[in-house]
C-alpha positions in Angstrom: 3.0 22.0 -2.0 2.0 21.8 -5.7 0.2 18.6 -6.7 -0.2 17.1 -10.1 -3.6 17.6 -11.6 -4.3 13.9 -12.3 -4.3 11.0 -9.9 -3.4 7.4 -10.8 -4.4 4.1 -9.3 -1.6 1.8 -8.2 -2.2 -2.0 -8.7 -1.0 -4.3 -5.9 2.1 -6.1 -6.9 1.5 -9.5 -8.5 -2.3 -8.8 -9.0 -3.3 -10.0 -12.4 -7.0 -9.4 -11.8 -7.7 -13.1 -11.2 -8.2 -12.8 -7.4 -11.6 -11.3 -6.7 -10.8 -11.0 -2.9 -7.7 -8.9 -3.5 -7.4 -5.6 -1.7 -8.6 -2.5 -3.7 -5.8 -0.6 -5.4 -4.3 2.4 -3.6 -5.2 5.8 -5.0 -2.0 7.8 -5.6 -1.0 11.1 -7.0 2.4 12.7 -7.8 3.1 16.0 -6.1 5.8 18.3 -7.5 8.0 20.3 -5.1 10.2 23.2 -6.3 13.3 24.7 -4.7 15.3 27.8 -5.6 14.3 30.7 -7.9 10.6 31.5 -7.3 10.0 27.9 -6.2 7.4 27.6 -8.9 6.9 25.4 -11.9 8.3 28.0 -14.3 11.1 29.3 -12.1 13.1 26.9 -9.9 16.5 25.3 -9.6 15.5 21.9 -8.4 12.3 19.8 -8.5 11.4 16.7 -6.5 8.4 14.5 -7.5 6.7 12.5 -4.7 4.3 9.6 -5.0 1.6 10.2 -2.4 -1.3 8.1 -1.2 -4.2 10.5 -1.4 -5.9 8.6 1.5 -3.3 10.4 3.6 -1.6 7.4 5.2 1.0 8.7 7.7 3.9 7.3 5.8 2.8 8.2 2.3 1.8 11.8 2.5 3.9 15.0 2.5 3.2 16.8 5.8 4.2 20.4 6.5 7.2 19.4 8.6 8.6 17.6 5.6 8.2 20.6 3.3 9.9 22.9 5.9 12.8 20.5 6.5 13.3 19.9 2.8 13.5 23.7 2.3 16.1 24.0 5.0 18.2 21.3 3.4 18.0 23.2 0.1 19.0 26.5 1.7 21.8 24.8 3.6 22.8 22.7 0.6 26.5 23.5 0.9 26.5 21.5 4.2 25.0 18.4 2.4 27.2 18.2 -0.7 29.4 15.1 -0.3 28.0 14.4 3.2 26.5 11.1 4.4 22.8 11.5 5.4 20.4 9.2 7.1 16.7 10.1 7.2 14.7 8.5 10.0 11.0 7.8 9.5 11.4 9.0 5.9 7.9 8.2 4.6 7.7 10.0 1.3 11.4 11.1 1.8 11.2 14.7 0.5 14.1 16.1 2.7 16.3 13.1 2.0 15.7 13.3 -1.7 16.6 17.0 -1.7 19.8 16.1 0.1 20.5 13.4 -2.5 19.9 15.8 -5.4 22.4 18.3 -4.0 25.1 15.7 -3.7 24.7 13.8 -0.4 25.1 10.0 0.0 21.6 9.2 1.4 20.1 6.3 3.3 16.3 6.5 3.6 14.8 4.5 6.5 11.4 3.7 7.8 9.8 1.0 10.0 11.2 -2.3 9.0 7.9 -4.1 8.7 6.2 -1.4 6.7 7.0 -2.8 3.3 4.4 -0.6 1.5 6.2 2.6 2.6 9.6 1.2 1.9 8.6 0.1 -1.6 7.1 3.5 -2.2 10.4 5.1 -1.2 12.2 2.9 -3.8 9.7 4.0 -6.4 10.1 7.7 -5.5 13.9 7.3 -5.8 13.5 5.9 -9.3 11.1 8.6 -10.2 13.7 11.2 -9.2 16.6 9.4 -10.7 18.6 9.3 -7.4 20.6 6.4 -6.0 19.7 6.2 -2.4 19.9 3.2 0.0 16.5 2.2 1.4 16.6 0.5 4.7 14.1 -0.8 7.2 15.0 0.7 10.6 12.7 0.5 13.6 13.5 3.0 16.4 14.8 1.3 19.5 15.7 -2.0 17.7 19.3 -2.7 16.9 19.4 -4.7 13.7 22.8 -5.4 12.1 22.5 -2.7 9.3 22.0 0.0 12.0 25.6 -0.5 13.2 26.9 0.2 9.7 25.4 3.7 9.6 27.8 6.6 10.1 25.9 9.7 9.1 27.2 13.2 9.1 23.6 14.4 9.3 20.5 12.7 10.5 17.2 14.1 9.2 13.7 13.6 10.7 10.6 15.4 9.6 7.6 15.1 12.0 9.1 12.2 13.8 8.1 13.7 17.2 4.4 13.1 16.9 3.8 10.1 19.2 5.1 10.6 22.7 5.1 6.9 23.3 7.8 6.6 20.6 10.0 9.5 21.8 12.4 7.3 23.9 12.9 4.9 21.1 13.6 7.7 18.7 16.1 9.5 21.0 17.8 6.2 21.8 18.3 5.6 18.1 19.4 9.2 17.5 21.9 9.0 20.4 23.3 5.7 19.1 23.8 7.0 15.6 25.4 10.2 16.9 27.8 8.3 19.1 28.6 6.1 16.1 29.4 9.2 14.1 31.6 11.8 15.9 30.6 15.3 15.0 27.3 14.3 13.5 24.1 16.4 13.8 20.4 15.5 14.0 18.1 18.0 12.3 14.4 17.7 12.8 11.2 19.6 12.4 8.2 19.1 14.7 4.8 20.6 15.6 4.7 22.3 19.0 1.9 19.9 19.8 4.7 17.5 20.8 5.6 19.6 23.8 9.0 21.2 23.7 9.6 20.7 27.4 9.2 16.9 27.1 11.7 17.0 24.2 14.1 19.0 26.3 13.8 16.4 29.1 14.5 13.6 26.7 17.5 15.4 25.1 19.1 15.7 28.6 18.2 12.1 29.4 19.9 10.8 26.3 22.9 13.1 26.5 22.0 15.4 23.7 21.9 19.2 23.4 20.1 21.8 21.3 22.4 23.8 19.1 19.8 25.8 17.1 16.1 26.3 17.4 14.2 28.1 14.6 10.6 28.9 13.7 10.0 26.8 10.7 8.2 29.6 8.8 11.1 32.1 9.4 13.0 30.8 6.3 10.2 29.4 4.2 9.4 31.2 1.0 6.1 33.0 1.2 4.7 31.0 -1.7 5.1 27.8 0.3 4.2 29.2 3.7 0.8 30.3 2.4 -0.3 26.7 1.9 0.9 25.4 5.3 -0.4 25.7 8.8 0.8 24.9 12.3 3.5 26.0 14.8 6.5 24.2 13.5 10.0 24.3 15.0 13.3 23.2 13.5 16.0 22.1 15.9 19.5 21.0 15.4 20.7 18.5 18.0 24.1 17.0 18.8 25.8 14.9 21.5 26.4 16.8 24.7 29.5 15.5 26.4 29.0 17.8 29.4 25.2 17.4 29.4 24.1 21.0 30.1 20.4 21.7 30.1 18.9 23.1 26.8 16.7 25.8 28.3 14.7 28.7 26.8 17.7 30.9 27.7 19.8 28.9 25.2 17.1 29.5 22.6 17.3 33.2 23.0 21.0 33.1 22.0 20.4 31.2 18.7 
């Protein structure tokens, strides 16, 4: 990840400086992410700018899983052109923004009550001159807009970090896949999450693993050098017959 040299302070909306008790402004920076060519400032095919909170709030920081999933979207861009994409737990939205820039119709979602993150997503869309829908979507809650989503691809970067939320996530993914025949869920996660628990929940929610990759296996060396962790990328679909997604399946991918 390459980060702009200077940081800026963001002022809370509506603050004219008259309220001494107002919360201090957030410290933000704009990071620049390059795709194609040498993936560098001087040699690239696509650039995405991300507004990040340098205090590293979970929803406003570009984590390694996001970088890896965004690179995968870029390398698989022919799959995303003219497709409908929903990103869950989008946060800074790097994968979804890459999808939008290669021609997908993208809806970026995050927790419904997290207005700061949702507003940041809107700002990032404007910064990158992309027209994405921004939607509050809390996993496991069935608000009316959720029923209108019919994605070809669901994206999720580092959404498998809190095991207490896994069931809600997989319930939401399963619903969206059932609502969209032939759709796919593509996610990146740290192995800290425990792949066997993820396997169990895929079976529980009628899902199957179609592809499992080491996230660094396709990442350009210039990006891999700045990232750490054991990160997996998995493609998941509905499983009508509900077979087990075992390590034997992984060996055939």
